[in-house]
ChimeraX commands (.cxc) that place a marker at each C-alpha (Angstrom):
marker #1 position 7.11,46.43,-39.00 radius 0.5
marker #1 position 5.86,49.10,-41.29 radius 0.5
marker #1 position 7.21,52.57,-41.89 radius 0.5
marker #1 position 4.67,55.24,-43.01 radius 0.5
marker #1 position 5.81,57.85,-45.46 radius 0.5
marker #1 position 3.95,60.85,-46.66 radius 0.5
marker #1 position 3.57,61.47,-50.50 radius 0.5
marker #1 position 1.29,63.48,-52.72 radius 0.5
marker #1 position -0.97,60.74,-53.28 radius 0.5
marker #1 position -1.43,60.03,-49.54 radius 0.5
marker #1 position 0.40,58.04,-46.94 radius 0.5
marker #1 position 2.40,55.09,-48.22 radius 0.5
marker #1 position 3.70,52.06,-46.36 radius 0.5
marker #1 position 6.99,50.57,-46.56 radius 0.5
marker #1 position 7.24,46.83,-45.53 radius 0.5
marker #1 position 10.39,45.13,-44.49 radius 0.5
marker #1 position 10.90,41.64,-45.69 radius 0.5
marker #1 position 11.26,40.08,-42.36 radius 0.5
marker #1 position 7.71,41.03,-41.29 radius 0.5
marker #1 position 6.01,38.87,-43.85 radius 0.5
marker #1 position 7.62,35.65,-42.53 radius 0.5
marker #1 position 5.32,33.38,-40.54 radius 0.5
marker #1 position 6.05,32.91,-36.81 radius 0.5
marker #1 position 8.17,29.75,-36.34 radius 0.5
marker #1 position 6.22,26.70,-35.01 radius 0.5
marker #1 position 7.18,24.71,-31.84 radius 0.5
marker #1 position 10.19,22.50,-32.02 radius 0.5
marker #1 position 9.47,18.73,-32.48 radius 0.5
marker #1 position 10.76,18.02,-28.84 radius 0.5
marker #1 position 8.34,20.63,-27.46 radius 0.5
marker #1 position 5.45,19.24,-29.39 radius 0.5
marker #1 position 6.07,15.70,-28.19 radius 0.5
marker #1 position 6.53,16.93,-24.52 radius 0.5
marker #1 position 3.19,18.80,-24.82 radius 0.5
marker #1 position 1.45,15.80,-26.22 radius 0.5
marker #1 position 2.98,13.50,-23.58 radius 0.5
marker #1 position 1.79,15.92,-20.91 radius 0.5
marker #1 position -1.81,15.93,-22.16 radius 0.5
marker #1 position -1.82,12.28,-22.33 radius 0.5
marker #1 position -0.47,11.81,-18.69 radius 0.5
marker #1 position -3.21,14.31,-17.50 radius 0.5
marker #1 position -5.82,12.48,-19.31 radius 0.5
marker #1 position -4.63,9.14,-17.78 radius 0.5
marker #1 position -4.65,10.59,-14.36 radius 0.5
marker #1 position -8.13,11.96,-14.68 radius 0.5
marker #1 position -9.36,8.49,-16.12 radius 0.5
marker #1 position -7.70,6.67,-13.24 radius 0.5
marker #1 position -9.09,9.16,-10.63 radius 0.5
marker #1 position -12.69,8.52,-12.04 radius 0.5
marker #1 position -12.24,4.88,-12.05 radius 0.5
marker #1 position -10.90,4.80,-8.48 radius 0.5
marker #1 position -13.70,7.04,-7.10 radius 0.5
marker #1 position -16.30,5.01,-8.83 radius 0.5
marker #1 position -14.96,1.69,-7.47 radius 0.5
marker #1 position -14.58,2.93,-3.88 radius 0.5
marker #1 position -18.10,4.56,-4.06 radius 0.5
marker #1 position -19.49,0.98,-5.17 radius 0.5
marker #1 position -17.45,-0.53,-2.34 radius 0.5
marker #1 position -18.98,1.78,0.51 radius 0.5
marker #1 position -22.45,2.09,-1.01 radius 0.5
marker #1 position -25.29,-0.33,-0.15 radius 0.5
marker #1 position -25.53,-3.57,-2.05 radius 0.5
marker #1 position -26.95,-3.09,-5.57 radius 0.5
marker #1 position -26.99,-4.84,-8.88 radius 0.5
marker #1 position -23.88,-3.24,-10.13 radius 0.5
marker #1 position -21.76,-3.87,-6.98 radius 0.5
marker #1 position -22.91,-7.43,-6.88 radius 0.5
marker #1 position -22.10,-7.94,-10.51 radius 0.5
marker #1 position -18.53,-6.47,-10.33 radius 0.5
marker #1 position -17.84,-7.55,-6.76 radius 0.5
marker #1 position -14.62,-9.45,-7.71 radius 0.5
marker #1 position -13.29,-6.44,-9.75 radius 0.5
marker #1 position -14.19,-3.96,-6.84 radius 0.5
marker #1 position -12.68,-6.07,-4.04 radius 0.5
marker #1 position -9.52,-6.63,-6.21 radius 0.5
marker #1 position -9.11,-2.90,-6.45 radius 0.5
marker #1 position -10.05,-1.84,-2.91 radius 0.5
marker #1 position -8.23,-4.62,-0.82 radius 0.5
marker #1 position -5.90,-4.11,0.84 radius 0.5
marker #1 position -4.71,-0.56,0.18 radius 0.5
marker #1 position -7.93,1.31,-0.12 radius 0.5
marker #1 position -10.06,-0.39,2.43 radius 0.5
marker #1 position -12.71,1.98,3.78 radius 0.5
marker #1 position -13.90,1.98,7.48 radius 0.5
marker #1 position -15.52,4.31,9.99 radius 0.5
marker #1 position -12.66,4.36,12.48 radius 0.5
marker #1 position -11.84,7.92,11.69 radius 0.5
marker #1 position -15.12,9.00,13.15 radius 0.5
marker #1 position -15.51,6.23,15.75 radius 0.5
marker #1 position -12.03,5.04,16.73 radius 0.5
marker #1 position -11.61,1.60,18.36 radius 0.5
marker #1 position -8.40,1.96,20.44 radius 0.5
marker #1 position -6.19,-1.09,20.81 radius 0.5
marker #1 position -6.94,-3.08,24.01 radius 0.5
marker #1 position -3.95,-5.41,23.51 radius 0.5
marker #1 position -0.30,-5.32,22.50 radius 0.5
marker #1 position 0.77,-7.69,19.89 radius 0.5
marker #1 position 4.29,-8.96,18.96 radius 0.5
marker #1 position 4.52,-10.45,15.52 radius 0.5
marker #1 position 7.71,-12.71,15.17 radius 0.5
marker #1 position 9.06,-14.61,12.30 radius 0.5
marker #1 position 11.57,-17.28,11.40 radius 0.5
marker #1 position 12.52,-18.72,8.04 radius 0.5
marker #1 position 13.59,-22.06,6.69 radius 0.5
marker #1 position 15.78,-23.13,3.82 radius 0.5
marker #1 position 16.14,-26.71,2.29 radius 0.5
marker #1 position 19.55,-27.52,1.32 radius 0.5
marker #1 position 20.52,-29.64,-1.79 radius 0.5
marker #1 position 21.14,-32.55,0.60 radius 0.5
marker #1 position 17.75,-32.38,1.93 radius 0.5
marker #1 position 18.64,-30.81,5.30 radius 0.5
marker #1 position 16.45,-27.97,6.70 radius 0.5
marker #1 position 17.92,-24.98,8.29 radius 0.5
marker #1 position 15.65,-22.93,10.57 radius 0.5
marker #1 position 16.52,-19.50,11.67 radius 0.5
marker #1 position 16.00,-18.17,15.20 radius 0.5
marker #1 position 12.73,-16.08,15.90 radius 0.5
marker #1 position 13.07,-12.30,15.45 radius 0.5
marker #1 position 10.55,-9.62,16.30 radius 0.5
marker #1 position 9.11,-7.86,13.24 radius 0.5
marker #1 position 6.97,-5.42,15.65 radius 0.5
marker #1 position 10.02,-4.37,17.44 radius 0.5
marker #1 position 11.68,-3.30,14.21 radius 0.5
marker #1 position 8.69,-1.28,13.32 radius 0.5
marker #1 position 8.51,0.28,16.81 radius 0.5
marker #1 position 12.26,1.31,16.60 radius 0.5
marker #1 position 11.56,3.11,13.29 radius 0.5
marker #1 position 8.67,5.09,14.95 radius 0.5
marker #1 position 10.03,6.02,18.24 radius 0.5
marker #1 position 12.01,9.24,18.59 radius 0.5
marker #1 position 11.18,9.90,14.90 radius 0.5
marker #1 position 9.50,13.36,14.23 radius 0.5
marker #1 position 7.98,12.15,10.95 radius 0.5
marker #1 position 7.53,8.31,11.12 radius 0.5
marker #1 position 6.39,6.64,7.99 radius 0.5
marker #1 position 2.92,5.23,7.47 radius 0.5
marker #1 position 4.53,1.97,6.38 radius 0.5
marker #1 position 6.36,1.59,9.79 radius 0.5
marker #1 position 3.21,2.40,11.80 radius 0.5
marker #1 position 0.48,0.52,10.11 radius 0.5
marker #1 position 1.38,-1.88,7.25 radius 0.5
marker #1 position 2.30,-4.92,9.43 radius 0.5
marker #1 position -0.54,-4.17,11.97 radius 0.5
marker #1 position -3.23,-3.71,9.23 radius 0.5
marker #1 position -2.05,-6.89,7.38 radius 0.5
marker #1 position -2.42,-8.94,10.60 radius 0.5
marker #1 position -5.90,-7.44,11.13 radius 0.5
marker #1 position -6.88,-8.22,7.65 radius 0.5
marker #1 position -5.60,-11.87,8.07 radius 0.5
marker #1 position -7.55,-12.32,11.38 radius 0.5
marker #1 position -10.79,-10.90,9.74 radius 0.5
marker #1 position -10.60,-13.15,6.74 radius 0.5
marker #1 position -9.45,-16.45,8.46 radius 0.5
marker #1 position -11.18,-16.23,11.97 radius 0.5
marker #1 position -9.83,-18.56,14.60 radius 0.5
marker #1 position -8.20,-21.06,12.32 radius 0.5
marker #1 position -5.50,-20.67,9.51 radius 0.5
marker #1 position -7.61,-22.02,6.55 radius 0.5
marker #1 position -8.23,-19.68,3.67 radius 0.5
marker #1 position -11.78,-20.32,2.29 radius 0.5
marker #1 position -12.21,-17.27,0.21 radius 0.5
marker #1 position -10.21,-15.38,-2.38 radius 0.5
marker #1 position -9.83,-12.49,0.00 radius 0.5
marker #1 position -8.47,-14.71,2.71 radius 0.5
marker #1 position -5.79,-16.08,0.15 radius 0.5
marker #1 position -4.88,-12.62,-0.80 radius 0.5
marker #1 position -4.45,-11.44,2.83 radius 0.5
marker #1 position -2.48,-14.43,3.62 radius 0.5
marker #1 position -0.15,-13.79,0.63 radius 0.5
marker #1 position 0.03,-10.01,1.54 radius 0.5
marker #1 position 1.09,-10.81,5.09 radius 0.5
marker #1 position 3.60,-13.46,4.14 radius 0.5
marker #1 position 5.14,-11.13,1.43 radius 0.5
marker #1 position 5.57,-8.43,4.12 radius 0.5
marker #1 position 7.27,-10.85,6.52 radius 0.5
marker #1 position 9.39,-12.28,3.77 radius 0.5
marker #1 position 10.69,-8.86,2.66 radius 0.5
marker #1 position 11.53,-7.83,6.12 radius 0.5
marker #1 position 13.23,-11.06,6.89 radius 0.5
marker #1 position 15.33,-10.79,3.75 radius 0.5
marker #1 position 16.36,-7.32,4.68 radius 0.5
marker #1 position 17.42,-8.36,8.23 radius 0.5
marker #1 position 19.19,-11.67,7.59 radius 0.5
marker #1 position 20.35,-11.54,4.09 radius 0.5
marker #1 position 20.42,-15.38,3.97 radius 0.5
marker #1 position 18.49,-17.73,1.61 radius 0.5
marker #1 position 15.15,-19.14,2.55 radius 0.5
marker #1 position 12.06,-20.62,0.99 radius 0.5
marker #1 position 9.54,-20.85,3.82 radius 0.5
marker #1 position 8.42,-18.44,6.55 radius 0.5
marker #1 position 6.49,-18.89,9.75 radius 0.5
marker #1 position 4.88,-16.32,12.10 radius 0.5
marker #1 position 4.10,-16.32,15.76 radius 0.5
marker #1 position 1.86,-13.75,17.23 radius 0.5
marker #1 position 2.04,-13.01,20.88 radius 0.5
marker #1 position -0.97,-11.06,22.20 radius 0.5
marker #1 position -0.41,-9.24,25.43 radius 0.5
marker #1 position -3.26,-7.52,27.26 radius 0.5
marker #1 position -2.97,-3.93,28.19 radius 0.5
marker #1 position -3.50,-3.72,31.94 radius 0.5
marker #1 position -6.70,-1.81,33.18 radius 0.5
marker #1 position -5.87,1.22,35.20 radius 0.5
marker #1 position -7.69,2.58,38.18 radius 0.5
marker #1 position -10.22,0.87,40.45 radius 0.5
marker #1 position -11.68,-1.07,37.54 radius 0.5
marker #1 position -8.50,-3.18,37.43 radius 0.5
marker #1 position -9.41,-5.26,40.69 radius 0.5
marker #1 position -12.87,-6.10,39.30 radius 0.5
marker #1 position -11.75,-7.68,36.12 radius 0.5
marker #1 position -9.95,-11.12,35.76 radius 0.5
marker #1 position -6.42,-10.97,34.04 radius 0.5
marker #1 position -6.53,-11.77,30.39 radius 0.5
marker #1 position -4.13,-14.51,29.57 radius 0.5
marker #1 position -1.46,-14.11,26.97 radius 0.5
marker #1 position -2.30,-15.51,23.68 radius 0.5
marker #1 position 0.41,-17.21,21.67 radius 0.5
marker #1 position -0.73,-18.14,18.12 radius 0.5
marker #1 position 1.61,-20.11,15.91 radius 0.5
marker #1 position 0.89,-19.95,12.20 radius 0.5
marker #1 position 1.79,-22.64,9.65 radius 0.5
marker #1 position 4.82,-22.63,7.47 radius 0.5
marker #1 position 4.16,-20.73,4.30 radius 0.5
marker #1 position 5.97,-21.28,0.92 radius 0.5
marker #1 position 7.45,-17.96,-0.41 radius 0.5
marker #1 position 9.38,-16.90,-3.35 radius 0.5
marker #1 position 12.99,-17.66,-2.72 radius 0.5
marker #1 position 14.82,-14.74,-1.06 radius 0.5
marker #1 position 18.58,-14.21,-0.86 radius 0.5
marker #1 position 21.42,-15.68,-2.87 radius 0.5
marker link #1:1,2 radius 0.2
marker link #1:2,3 radius 0.2
marker link #1:3,4 radius 0.2
marker link #1:4,5 radius 0.2
marker link #1:5,6 radius 0.2
marker link #1:6,7 radius 0.2
marker link #1:7,8 radius 0.2
marker link #1:8,9 radius 0.2
marker link #1:9,10 radius 0.2
marker link #1:10,11 radius 0.2
marker link #1:11,12 radius 0.2
marker link #1:12,13 radius 0.2
marker link #1:13,14 radius 0.2
marker link #1:14,15 radius 0.2
marker link #1:15,16 radius 0.2
marker link #1:16,17 radius 0.2
marker link #1:17,18 radius 0.2
marker link #1:18,19 radius 0.2
marker link #1:19,20 radius 0.2
marker link #1:20,21 radius 0.2
marker link #1:21,22 radius 0.2
marker link #1:22,23 radius 0.2
marker link #1:23,24 radius 0.2
marker link #1:24,25 radius 0.2
marker link #1:25,26 radius 0.2
marker link #1:26,27 radius 0.2
marker link #1:27,28 radius 0.2
marker link #1:28,29 radius 0.2
marker link #1:29,30 radius 0.2
marker link #1:30,31 radius 0.2
marker link #1:31,32 radius 0.2
marker link #1:32,33 radius 0.2
marker link #1:33,34 radius 0.2
marker link #1:34,35 radius 0.2
marker link #1:35,36 radius 0.2
marker link #1:36,37 radius 0.2
marker link #1:37,38 radius 0.2
marker link #1:38,39 radius 0.2
marker link #1:39,40 radius 0.2
marker link #1:40,41 radius 0.2
marker link #1:41,42 radius 0.2
marker link #1:42,43 radius 0.2
marker link #1:43,44 radius 0.2
marker link #1:44,45 radius 0.2
marker link #1:45,46 radius 0.2
marker link #1:46,47 radius 0.2
marker link #1:47,48 radius 0.2
marker link #1:48,49 radius 0.2
marker link #1:49,50 radius 0.2
marker link #1:50,51 radius 0.2
marker link #1:51,52 radius 0.2
marker link #1:52,53 radius 0.2
marker link #1:53,54 radius 0.2
marker link #1:54,55 radius 0.2
marker link #1:55,56 radius 0.2
marker link #1:56,57 radius 0.2
marker link #1:57,58 radius 0.2
marker link #1:58,59 radius 0.2
marker link #1:59,60 radius 0.2
marker link #1:60,61 radius 0.2
marker link #1:61,62 radius 0.2
marker link #1:62,63 radius 0.2
marker link #1:63,64 radius 0.2
marker link #1:64,65 radius 0.2
marker link #1:65,66 radius 0.2
marker link #1:66,67 radius 0.2
marker link #1:67,68 radius 0.2
marker link #1:68,69 radius 0.2
marker link #1:69,70 radius 0.2
marker link #1:70,71 radius 0.2
marker link #1:71,72 radius 0.2
marker link #1:72,73 radius 0.2
marker link #1:73,74 radius 0.2
marker link #1:74,75 radius 0.2
marker link #1:75,76 radius 0.2
marker link #1:76,77 radius 0.2
marker link #1:77,78 radius 0.2
marker link #1:78,79 radius 0.2
marker link #1:79,80 radius 0.2
marker link #1:80,81 radius 0.2
marker link #1:81,82 radius 0.2
marker link #1:82,83 radius 0.2
marker link #1:83,84 radius 0.2
marker link #1:84,85 radius 0.2
marker link #1:85,86 radius 0.2
marker link #1:86,87 radius 0.2
marker link #1:87,88 radius 0.2
marker link #1:88,89 radius 0.2
marker link #1:89,90 radius 0.2
marker link #1:90,91 radius 0.2
marker link #1:91,92 radius 0.2
marker link #1:92,93 radius 0.2
marker link #1:93,94 radius 0.2
marker link #1:94,95 radius 0.2
marker link #1:95,96 radius 0.2
marker link #1:96,97 radius 0.2
marker link #1:97,98 radius 0.2
marker link #1:98,99 radius 0.2
marker link #1:99,100 radius 0.2
marker link #1:100,101 radius 0.2
marker link #1:101,102 radius 0.2
marker link #1:102,103 radius 0.2
marker link #1:103,104 radius 0.2
marker link #1:104,105 radius 0.2
marker link #1:105,106 radius 0.2
marker link #1:106,107 radius 0.2
marker link #1:107,108 radius 0.2
marker link #1:108,109 radius 0.2
marker link #1:109,110 radius 0.2
marker link #1:110,111 radius 0.2
marker link #1:111,112 radius 0.2
marker link #1:112,113 radius 0.2
marker link #1:113,114 radius 0.2
marker link #1:114,115 radius 0.2
marker link #1:115,116 radius 0.2
marker link #1:116,117 radius 0.2
marker link #1:117,118 radius 0.2
marker link #1:118,119 radius 0.2
marker link #1:119,120 radius 0.2
marker link #1:120,121 radius 0.2
marker link #1:121,122 radius 0.2
marker link #1:122,123 radius 0.2
marker link #1:123,124 radius 0.2
marker link #1:124,125 radius 0.2
marker link #1:125,126 radius 0.2
marker link #1:126,127 radius 0.2
marker link #1:127,128 radius 0.2
marker link #1:128,129 radius 0.2
marker link #1:129,130 radius 0.2
marker link #1:130,131 radius 0.2
marker link #1:131,132 radius 0.2
marker link #1:132,133 radius 0.2
marker link #1:133,134 radius 0.2
marker link #1:134,135 radius 0.2
marker link #1:135,136 radius 0.2
marker link #1:136,137 radius 0.2
marker link #1:137,138 radius 0.2
marker link #1:138,139 radius 0.2
marker link #1:139,140 radius 0.2
marker link #1:140,141 radius 0.2
marker link #1:141,142 radius 0.2
marker link #1:142,143 radius 0.2
marker link #1:143,144 radius 0.2
marker link #1:144,145 radius 0.2
marker link #1:145,146 radius 0.2
marker link #1:146,147 radius 0.2
marker link #1:147,148 radius 0.2
marker link #1:148,149 radius 0.2
marker link #1:149,150 radius 0.2
marker link #1:150,151 radius 0.2
marker link #1:151,152 radius 0.2
marker link #1:152,153 radius 0.2
marker link #1:153,154 radius 0.2
marker link #1:154,155 radius 0.2
marker link #1:155,156 radius 0.2
marker link #1:156,157 radius 0.2
marker link #1:157,158 radius 0.2
marker link #1:158,159 radius 0.2
marker link #1:159,160 radius 0.2
marker link #1:160,161 radius 0.2
marker link #1:161,162 radius 0.2
marker link #1:162,163 radius 0.2
marker link #1:163,164 radius 0.2
marker link #1:164,165 radius 0.2
marker link #1:165,166 radius 0.2
marker link #1:166,167 radius 0.2
marker link #1:167,168 radius 0.2
marker link #1:168,169 radius 0.2
marker link #1:169,170 radius 0.2
marker link #1:170,171 radius 0.2
marker link #1:171,172 radius 0.2
marker link #1:172,173 radius 0.2
marker link #1:173,174 radius 0.2
marker link #1:174,175 radius 0.2
marker link #1:175,176 radius 0.2
marker link #1:176,177 radius 0.2
marker link #1:177,178 radius 0.2
marker link #1:178,179 radius 0.2
marker link #1:179,180 radius 0.2
marker link #1:180,181 radius 0.2
marker link #1:181,182 radius 0.2
marker link #1:182,183 radius 0.2
marker link #1:183,184 radius 0.2
marker link #1:184,185 radius 0.2
marker link #1:185,186 radius 0.2
marker link #1:186,187 radius 0.2
marker link #1:187,188 radius 0.2
marker link #1:188,189 radius 0.2
marker link #1:189,190 radius 0.2
marker link #1:190,191 radius 0.2
marker link #1:191,192 radius 0.2
marker link #1:192,193 radius 0.2
marker link #1:193,194 radius 0.2
marker link #1:194,195 radius 0.2
marker link #1:195,196 radius 0.2
marker link #1:196,197 radius 0.2
marker link #1:197,198 radius 0.2
marker link #1:198,199 radius 0.2
marker link #1:199,200 radius 0.2
marker link #1:200,201 radius 0.2
marker link #1:201,202 radius 0.2
marker link #1:202,203 radius 0.2
marker link #1:203,204 radius 0.2
marker link #1:204,205 radius 0.2
marker link #1:205,206 radius 0.2
marker link #1:206,207 radius 0.2
marker link #1:207,208 radius 0.2
marker link #1:208,209 radius 0.2
marker link #1:209,210 radius 0.2
marker link #1:210,211 radius 0.2
marker link #1:211,212 radius 0.2
marker link #1:212,213 radius 0.2
marker link #1:213,214 radius 0.2
marker link #1:214,215 radius 0.2
marker link #1:215,216 radius 0.2
marker link #1:216,217 radius 0.2
marker link #1:217,218 radius 0.2
marker link #1:218,219 radius 0.2
marker link #1:219,220 radius 0.2
marker link #1:220,221 radius 0.2
marker link #1:221,222 radius 0.2
marker link #1:222,223 radius 0.2
marker link #1:223,224 radius 0.2
marker link #1:224,225 radius 0.2
marker link #1:225,226 radius 0.2
marker link #1:226,227 radius 0.2
marker link #1:227,228 radius 0.2
marker link #1:228,229 radius 0.2
view
């Protein structure tokens, strides 16, 4: 701040000592926070660019780049970022499926304890019914994991590709986590049984179609990471 005084030789200025001091810089913590914020924004932008590029190569027609980096693209896209056209051409379910699971634990004396079957699908259904904002996990995780398993394995349960192995591990991990949350016991193996129930056809067309039989598919025992204590 300056004070102007009038004199015979012209206006004179009077400076206060505090006005000449340089403005204080940012505290060290604020500078670190600002640098961290810039770094986080840069990482988010870089991850977004990589994600868009990999998904674009996944959905684009086959080309030399997508063929060369196919393992990397598939590892990033499946199973969480899989792309399809069902949003524009939905394929409604024509069957109802129940996915059941049971676990097994081998004791120190060699005895095997097998749990009863319990319905994983019923647990998801109870989490969705009468819920105004059901989670995407309860609605689709188990269903999409089974669809991916069937697509990669076909009619048998032999994994012949890396994606088939990945989908098998994905499905078994989901079932094992939910089994551990339900029972709380210790187990080392898990087995799934999938019961497919056809949805009855309504109207006059129901009498012209033969009734689809119920399909009961029993999967092999899978070794999982030990759950429980």
